[in-house]
C-alpha atoms as one frame of an Amber mdcrd trajectory, in Angstrom:
protein
   0.015   0.012   0.020   1.319   3.420  -0.894   1.994   6.093   1.740  -0.806
   8.181   0.254  -3.310   5.310   0.548  -2.225   4.611   4.134  -2.587   8.276
   4.984  -6.115   8.336   3.514  -7.122   5.370   5.666  -5.711   7.097   8.760
  -7.568  10.271   7.760 -10.880   8.395   7.580 -10.500   7.209  11.214  -9.197
  10.623  12.276 -12.195  12.386  10.772 -14.596   9.935  12.423 -12.941  10.805
  15.767 -13.294  14.551  15.011 -16.948  14.118  14.036 -17.514  12.141  17.243
 -15.941  14.932  19.319 -17.914  17.705  17.620 -21.219  15.817  17.779 -20.618
  14.756  21.405 -20.042  18.325  22.470 -23.302  19.467  20.851 -25.210  16.499
  22.318 -23.910  17.155  25.832 -25.033  20.754  25.567 -28.519  19.664  24.607
 -28.720  16.868  27.183 -27.398  18.894  30.146 -30.769  20.541  30.919 -32.290
  17.036  30.989 -29.768  15.848  33.564 -28.727  13.031  31.226 -25.094  13.285
  30.128 -24.137  11.597  26.873 -22.557   8.503  28.509 -25.814   7.861  30.429
 -27.863   8.503  27.288 -25.711   5.979  25.403 -26.179   3.323  28.100 -29.934
   3.975  28.199 -29.945   3.593  24.405 -28.236   0.226  24.776 -31.025  -0.928
  27.093 -33.847   0.803  25.165 -33.063  -1.047  21.926 -34.144  -4.319  23.600
 -35.973  -3.338  26.813 -36.853  -6.932  27.648 -33.180  -7.959  27.777 -31.604
  -8.179  31.257 -27.905  -7.359  31.434 -25.073  -7.337  33.927 -22.625  -4.488
  34.479 -19.892  -6.744  33.077 -21.863  -7.321  29.875 -22.573  -3.614  29.422
 -18.936  -2.704  30.104 -17.828  -5.283  27.551 -20.322  -3.956  24.933 -18.987
  -0.410  25.415 -15.380  -1.586  25.778 -15.126   0.374  29.030 -13.450  -0.669
  32.274 -15.989  -2.157  34.625 -15.417   0.489  37.371 -16.186   3.256  34.853
 -19.361   1.546  33.708 -20.354   0.804  37.321 -20.292   4.540  38.067 -22.484
   5.343  35.053 -24.930   2.564  35.915 -25.079   3.652  39.594 -26.226   7.120
  38.416 -28.886   5.527  36.201 -30.042   3.348  39.095 -30.201   6.380  41.445
 -32.282   8.328  38.922 -34.714   5.402  38.515 -33.822   4.871  34.852 -32.518
   1.384  35.517 -33.435  -1.199  38.126 -31.195  -3.925  39.544 -32.240  -7.307
  40.827 -29.997  -9.949  42.387 -28.862 -12.643  40.015 -30.294 -15.960  41.293
 -27.269 -17.828  39.980 -24.542 -15.444  41.212 -25.173 -13.383  44.339 -22.258
 -11.068  43.485 -23.917 -10.010  40.265 -26.954  -7.813  39.618 -29.348  -8.146
  36.695 -30.140  -4.759  35.153 -33.058  -3.626  33.099 -34.470  -0.350  31.917
 -37.515   1.100  33.666 -40.450   2.882  32.035 -38.897   6.097  33.432 -35.626
   5.223  31.703 -37.403   4.575  28.419 -39.220   7.928  28.749 -35.990   9.779
  29.619 -34.284   8.263  26.588 -37.172   9.356  24.374 -37.079  12.913  25.779
 -33.361  13.038  25.083 -33.847  11.804  21.506 -36.522  14.488  21.042 -34.096
  17.127  22.350 -31.415  15.969  19.907 -33.724  15.679  16.885 -33.788  19.380
  15.771 -29.975  19.626  15.741 -29.670  16.324  13.891 -32.129  17.658  11.330
 -29.981  20.789  10.903 -26.820  18.732  10.534 -28.323  16.741   7.660 -30.489
  19.484   6.134 -28.467  19.673   2.912 -28.171  15.920   2.460 -30.122  13.736
   0.060 -31.633  10.548   1.546 -29.447   8.476  -0.804 -26.310  10.170   0.597
 -27.387   9.387   4.160 -28.147   5.765   3.166 -24.719   5.482   1.503 -22.887
   6.938   4.508 -24.817   4.706   6.880 -24.010   1.611   4.837 -20.294   2.447
   4.759 -20.174   3.248   8.487 -22.088   0.067   9.262 -19.506  -1.907   7.241
 -16.730  -0.334   9.328 -18.630  -0.808  12.604 -19.358  -4.459  11.790 -15.681
  -5.162  11.114 -14.500  -3.386  14.250 -17.135  -5.084  16.373 -16.159  -8.503
  15.086 -12.453  -7.722  15.580 -12.373  -6.031  19.003  -8.957  -7.392  19.763
  -6.995  -6.230  16.712  -4.712  -4.676  19.313  -4.619  -6.704  22.546  -5.581
  -4.774  25.656  -2.686  -3.709  27.862  -1.602  -6.204  30.447  -2.379  -5.369
  34.045   0.992  -4.324  35.451  -0.101  -5.393  38.879  -0.884  -8.961  37.815
   1.592 -11.611  38.834
């Protein structure tokens, strides 16, 4: 692969990161009055897609590729706000089974409604075919990355023996 081709591939990922940063900043500004920061909104979205599915903190942390303590803090805030509920796991007393509450579903819907006008402005000059094409290409990239989560192995725990 030529240097120019390699640079273009790097630029694609770099621009995705820039788009993520710009969009996240706007989303956080819109979600702040709702008391639902973007990380909590994202976790609620994970639960809202399949509200009947019960999950553990470990499973959610794995899905988001976040350290479990980080995800635990986010989930504790969602539990305290009544957006999630935890029940003891009958097979493992150390684990809790999490599910979204009707309040969590409603909060997620309010947040989506708050984001909708800005999303409409972002894509105002786009044709539906362009959005479909972008979505298909991003889905192809997401699918590959999701299936290959360990392209680079996670760092070893320096405290492990």
